[in-house]
N, C-alpha and C positions, 0 to 999 in steps of 0.2 A: 297632643299627637304631633310628631314631625312627619308631614306628608311627603313621602318620597316621590320625586318624579321618576318614571320608570320607562325602560325600553331595553331592547335586546342588543347589547353592544358586543358581547363575546359569545358567538354561537357555540352551543353544545359544551359550555364550560361545565366541568364535573361529569360530562357525558362519557364515561369510560365503560368499556366492556359491554357495549350496547348489543353485541351479537348474542349475548347470553340472555336467558329467560329473565325478563325484568322483574318477575315476582320472586326470584331467588336472591337471597342475601347471604353472603359468606358469614359463617359464624365468627371467624377471626379475620380482621382486616389489618394488614400491615400498613403502617403510616406511609412508608415510601411508595406503596403501590398506587396511592391516589394523589401523590404530590403534584403530578403534572396538571391534573384538573384543578386542584386548589391554586396552583401557581397561575393558571389561566385567569381565574377569578381575581386573584390578588392584583394582577396586572391592570385590572379595570377599576379598582376601588382603593380604599385608603391605605392599605398596608402592603409591605413587600411580601414575598412569598415565604413558604415554610423554610425552616432552618434544617438542622441535621435530622436524619431519620430517627424516629422515636420507637420505643418498644411497640410490639403488636397490641392493638386494641381489641377488646372483646365487644363485638357489635352483634347482638343476637337478632335472629329473625323475629318479626312481630306481625301477627295477623292484623288485618284491618279492624278498626274499632266500630262499634255500633253507636254512632253519633247522631243525636236527635236534631233534625232540622226544625221540628216544632219548638224545641227549647230555644234555639237561636232566634227564631222569629218572635216568640212570645216575650222573651226577656229584652231583646232589642227594642221591640215596640213599647214595652212597659217603661223601661228606663228612659227612653227618649220622648215620652209623652209630656205634654205641657204640665200635667199634674206634678211631675218631679222637678219642674222649675229650672232645668238646666244643671241639676246635680252639683251645685256649688257647695264646697265644704262648709260645714257649720250652719247649714240651713235645714229646713224640713225635708228638702230633697235628699240630703245626706241620710237623715234618719230613715226615710223610706227605702233608700237604696241598701243600706246596711241590713235592715230587717229582711228585705227580699233575698239578699245574698245569703244571709244566715239560714233562712228557711230552705232555700234551694240547695245549699251545700249539705245541710243535714239530710234532706230528702235523697240526695245523691249517694249517701252512705259515708260521707266524710265524718271525721271527728273534729272537735274544736282544736284549733291549731296553737292556741296560746294557753296552755294548761287546760283549765275547764272553760275557757272563754273563746269565743269566735273572733274577738277583736283585739287589736293592739292600739292603745291610745297614742295619738300623735299630737303633742302640744303645739299649738299655732297661735299667732296673733293676726288678726285681720285689720288692715289699715285702709281707710277709705279717704281719699283726698277730695276736697271740694273747694269751691270759691277760687278757682285757678286764675291768677293774673296772667296777662300775656307774657311771653318771653321777650324781654326788651334787650337789644344789643346796641351798644353805643360806643363811639370813640370820643365822646365828650362834645361833639358837634352835631353828629347825625344819629338819630334813633331809628333802629329797625325794630318793628313790633310784629310779633307773630302770635296768632290765635291758638289757644289750646285745642287739641283734638285734630284739627284739620292740618296744622303745620308743625306742631310739636306736641309731645306728651311726656309726662314724667311722673315719678313716684318717689317716695322716701322709704327707706328701710328702717328709719329711726322712729321710735315711739315718742315723737314730739307733736304737741298740739298744733304748732305752727311751723311751717317750713319756709325759710326765706333765704334766697340767694341775692345778695345786694352788691352790685358793682364788682362781681368776681371776675378777675382777669382771665381771658380765654387763651388757652394754649393748644395748638394742634399737635397731637402726639402720634400721628400716623395710625398704626393698627393697635396701639396701646399695649404692646407686648414686652414683657421682661422675661426672657428665656435664657439664662446663663448657659445651659447645656447646649444651646444652639448658637451661642455667641451673638445674641440679639438683645438689645435693650433700647426701646423707643423713648425711655425716660432718661437716658444717660445725658448728663450735662445740664439738666433743667430741674429746677425746684418748683413743683406744682402745689406745694402746701397752700391750702386755702383758695386755690384757683379752680377753674372749671376746664376740664380737658375735653377736647373734641376728637372723636375716635372714628376710624373707618371700620365698617363691618367686615367679618371674615378675617383671613390672614393674608400675608403679602403675596403668596404665589397661587392664589385661587384661580387665576386665569390661565395657568400653565396647562398645556395639553396633556402632558404625562404626569407621573407621580414622583418625579425626581425633583428635589428642591429642599431648601432649608426647612420648610413647613409641609413636607410631603407633597409638594407640587399642587395639583388641582384638588387634592383631598384636604378638606378642612381638618385641622387639629383642634384640640380643646382650646388653644389660644385664640381661635376664631370665634368662639361662642361669646354671646353678650354676657353670660354669667361670669366668665373669666375676666372680661374687660372691666366690669364694674368692681369686681373684687380687687383687681390690680390697681385701679385708680384709687381705691380706698387705702390700699397698702402704701401708696405713694403720697398719701395725705391730701388728696384732692377734695375740694368741697363739693364739686359737681362733676358728673361724667355724662356727656351727651354723645350718643352714637349717631352717625350719619346713615340714615336708611337708604338702601339701594336694593331694588327688587332682586336683581340677579344674584349678587353675592349673599344676600339675606335668605334667598329662596322663597320669599313670600312678599306680598304687597303691603302697602301702608295700611290697608283695611285690617290686616291681621294685627299689626302693631296697635292700631287704634282700639280694636275690640279687646285685645288681650291685656292692654295696659290701662284701660279705662275702668272705673268702678272699683269695688273692693279687691284688695290684693292680700293674699295669705302668705305668711312667712313663718319660719321656725321661731319660737320664743327664744330670745337671747338671754344667755346667762350673765352673771356678774362680770366675768372676765372675757366677754365676747370681744372679738376684734372691732376696731373702730370702723365706722361706715361713712360713706359720703352723705352729704345732706340731700342730694338730688341725683337720681339716675333717670336719664331720659333719652329720647330720640328726636331727631328733626328730619323733615323731608330733605331729600338730596338737593332740591333746588333752593331750599332755605339755606342749607349749608353753603351752596355756591354763592348765594347773595351775600352772606355774612363774610365769607372769605374775600370776595371782591371788594367789599367795603374796607377790608383790612389791607388791600393792595395785593392780594394773593389770588391764585387761580386753583380751583379745586382739582382740576385734571392734572395740573403740574405737580401739586402737592401729593396727589395720589400716586403718581408715577415715582416721585422721589421716595415715598414711604415704602415702596416695594424693594428698595435697595439697602444694602448694609451700611451705606454712607449716610442714611437719613439722620437728620437731627431735628428735634422738636422745634416748633416755630411759635414764639410768643407773638400774638396777633395784634396787640395794642388796642384791643377791644374789651369791653366788659359785658357780663351777662347779669340780668336781674329778673327775678320772678318770685312769686310767693303763692302759697296755698295753705289751707287748714286741713287738719287730719282728725278723724275720729277713730277710736280703737275698740276692738273687742277681742279679748283673750278667750280661747276655747280649745277644746280637744276635738280633733277630727279622728277618724278611725280607719285603720287598715283592717280588712276582713281576711281571716286566715282559716283555711280548712286543710286537713291532712288525711291522706289514705295511708295508714301505716304499712310498711313493708313486711313481707312474710319471713324473710331471712336476714335482712340487714336494715332493721327499722331505724337505726341511728345514722343512716346515710340517706341524703335527701336530694330530690330533684325538684327544681322550682318551675312553676308556671306563673307568670306575672301579667297583669293588665291593670290599667288605672280605671277606676269607676267614676271619677269626677269629671266635670266640665266647667264651663265659664259662668253658669247662671244666666245672667242677662247680657245681651250684646249691645254694644255702643259703637257705631250707630245702629238703630233698628233697621229692619227691611223697609222697603218702600210702602208696604201695606201696614206698617206699624208694628209688626211682629218683632218683639225684642227678646224672646226666649232663645238662648243658645242650647238647643235640644241635644246636640252631640250624639246623633244616631250612629253615624259611622265612627266618630271620635268621641267616646270610645265605648258606647253601648254595645257595639258588636264584639269588641275584645272582652268586655265583661261577661257578655252572654257566652262567649267561647269558654271562659273558665268553668262555667257551670256545665256546659255541654260536654266538655272534656272530663270533668269530674264524674259525671254520670256514666260516660263510656268506660272509664277506667274502673269505676265501681262495678259495672256489669261484668267486666272481664276478670275481676278478682284482683286481689292484692298482688302487685309485682314484688320482685325481690327487695327493692329499696322503697323507701317512703316517697310518696308524691305530695308536694305542697302546692296548694292553690292560693295565691296571694293577690287579693284585689286591693291596690294601694290608692291612697288619697293624694290630692294636691299635686298631681303630675303637671297640670297646667300652670301651676305657680312655681315650677322649677324642680320637679321630681321629688317633692318634699317627703311624701309618704315612703317612697322607695329609699331615699337617703336615710330616713329615720330608722327603717327596718334594718338596712345594711349597717348602720351604726349601733343598733340595739337588736341584734338578731335573736329571734325566738329559737331558731335552730342554728347551731354553730356554723359559721361560714366555712371552717376547715372540715366540716362534715357534710357540706353541700357540694354535690358532684358538679352541678351546672344547672342551666335552665334555658327556657325559651320565653320570650316576651311577645305579647300580642297587642299591638297598638293600631287598631282600626283596620277593618276589612272592607275594602271597596267592593260593592256588589256589582261586579262587572262581567259575570259569566265565566265559564271555565276557561282555563288558559293552559298552554303547553309548558309554561315555566312558572317559577317563583322568583321574586327579587330578593337577593341577599344583601343586607346592609352590613358592611364591614367584613367581607369574606377574607380568608387567608389569615385570620387572627388566632384561631385556636383549633385544637384537634376535634372540636365539635363539628367541624366541617365534614369529617369522615362519617359521623352519624347522619348528617344531612345528606351526604351522597348516597348512603345506604337507603334512607327513607325515600329519596327521590327515585332511586332505581326501582324500588318496590312499586311506586306509583306510576312509573313510566314518564316522568317529567324531568326537566332540566332546570339548572339554576342560572339566573341572569344577575350579574352584579348591578348594584345601584349605579346608574349612569350619571348621577349628579353628586359625586363625592365631595364637591365643593360646598354642598349644603350641610355637611357634618351630621347626617342623620344618626350615626352611631352614638353621638353624644347628646341626643335630644329625646331619648325616651328612657323608661324606668330601668331597663337592663344596665344602663351606664352606671347607675349607683352601685350595682353589685360588681360590675367589672372593675370599678375603681378599688374595690376591696379584694380583688383577685379571683372572684368567682367567674368561671367561663360561662358566657351567655350568648345565645343566638338571637338574632333579630331577623326574622324572615317575613317579608311582605308578599302580598299577592302579586301575581305576574301580570305582564302587559301584552304578551303574545297570545291574544285570545283565539280560541278555536274558531270562533265566528268573527271574522274581520281582521285578524292578525294584529300586528303592532300598531297599525294606524288607529284601529278601533279602540285598542287598549289605552293608547296615549290620549285619545279624545276623552275617554271616561275620566282619566286621572286629571287632565287639564280642567275639565268642567268642574270637578269637585274642588280642586285647588282654588280656582278663580271665583266660583260662585257659591260655595257652601262651607268650605273649611273655616272653622272658627267664626261662623256666621249663623244667623237665625234660620237659614234654610238647610242646615244639616239635619234633616227630619226623616223619620221613618216613612217608607213608601210601600203600601200594600202590594204594589205591582212588581216589587223586586223579585228577581229570580235568584235563588240561593245556591245553585249547583256549583258555581265557582268557589264560593265561600266554604261549602262543605268539603270540596276537594282539598282546599288549603287546611281545613281543620283535620282532615285525615292525616296530612303530613305532620301537623303539630302532635297529633296523637302518637304516631309512630316514633317521632323524635323523643317525646317524653317517656314512652314505654321502653324504647331501646336503652336509654340512659338508666332507667329504673331496673331493667333486667340485667344490665351489664355488671361485670366485676371490675371494670377499668375506671381509672380516674383521669379523664382527659384534662390536658393542661393548655395554657396559652402557648403559642409557638415561640421558639427561641427568637429573641429580638423584639417581641411584642412589648408594648409599654406596660402591660399588666402582668407579665411573666414573673418579674421579680417579687411582686407583692404575693402572688400565689405560692411561689417557691418558699418564701419566708414563712407564710402561713402553714404550709405543709411540713416544713422542717420542725416547727414547734408543736405539731399536732401528735397526739399519742394514739388516737383512734380514728382519725379521718384520712384525708388525702396524704 
């Protein structure tokens, strides 16, 4: 789960026609009629505003759903119990989770989503590193030695019994970006073949106040994500890639790096012609990087400032890196769980609901009391429970016009692997998939006046969101931390990359009791004390009224898309518009 920091930056964004009865939704909504509200949101997050006016969209009225709070409580409690062991893919916890979801999907009235099966096999390999040597940096005279876990961490994506970096030359490559379309190449003029690159987290203009800049200003692009940085380092021929951790641009502390990157790591099984990978991908603490660069006669702050400019050139540090560790392997299939409620009139048109069922298994380090189970109650037992609760509610309401798909994906915590696998091997054709909503963790914070929209202004699904919010008498608040790149950090992104319009809506922070101050306190407490840690546990004292209000919004969104005759698209100029247009152009029966 990518935990969004939240707050109300743009008051009453999307809050149009508020003098009208909030329970009434126009049957037909013209794109241009709501553009002003969407532009307001877009000015606060990652993307520019809408482009040219589009054809009128069919956005039907939808009655409130009968959503079971008891289901939410029961499934969240069960999935996050110690008995499930943190729901690590490939463990007994997975078997128990899949069995529970299959049972509850069937009881909700769904049909198996993969032919006559409820599951889609996802082939993975689990690599567990052990016997980590220190990371040793030397210039031939002075050795700097750093302990695994507390000062550096690393993994390999290769299925090698032993990983060794021996006297690999260090090269500082700024943000590690090669983006020809943006006229930017941090690797220009330097050969890093067989060397270890040192990379800054996020992208060059993350500290910009606005959203104008080579890399969308303050809003992170995919170039800022660690997944991209490691992939690009491998394309450049590097032996190792080490990212400098910094809490602000990373949007999480070192404890998250340590817990997420320690222990078994799951990856897709690689084919015979798979791209070459680095030997080592890792992180170092910011102060460790500062010390290494100082020993090389460089200053981290000066190099960081230089890396933000187009004139930056990679710096060979005159230092080498060495470390080693052993690896054990386990090949296995994890499972996506898929249920479908067939549509009454257009069963071959699909609306997605996604959430990841997996979590981290055990946490490293454990809590002070010795508890090392990463229970993942909020992240993402709540979202998984929401899939079942929404399936039940839609089943009670009867089949909508289009089919509703409920997809519980695996291995999100390992890099959205289950979602990527489905998007690459779709059970239901993507050009027949209208769009969808993703649910990644519901903070139990009480009812709010708003919801947080991650990546507003990207698609025409914003119009469906406006209608659903209007029906519930709530407003949308854009994610106030676009530099964290949350749109690229949850399962919806795998579908967006394939062109399917997806919404990612998080709980609000303007709480009815306590306002934004109280809401921010809840979010901060979770992020600092429980996120990806052993204390993300179920609490019997939780009040669920806020979560249930958010679920009502999710219900309306899914139902509106499923009852509509329209095919919402990405907005003109959005990075995913071309992919969708190409998909639709080749489709005979879909979009």
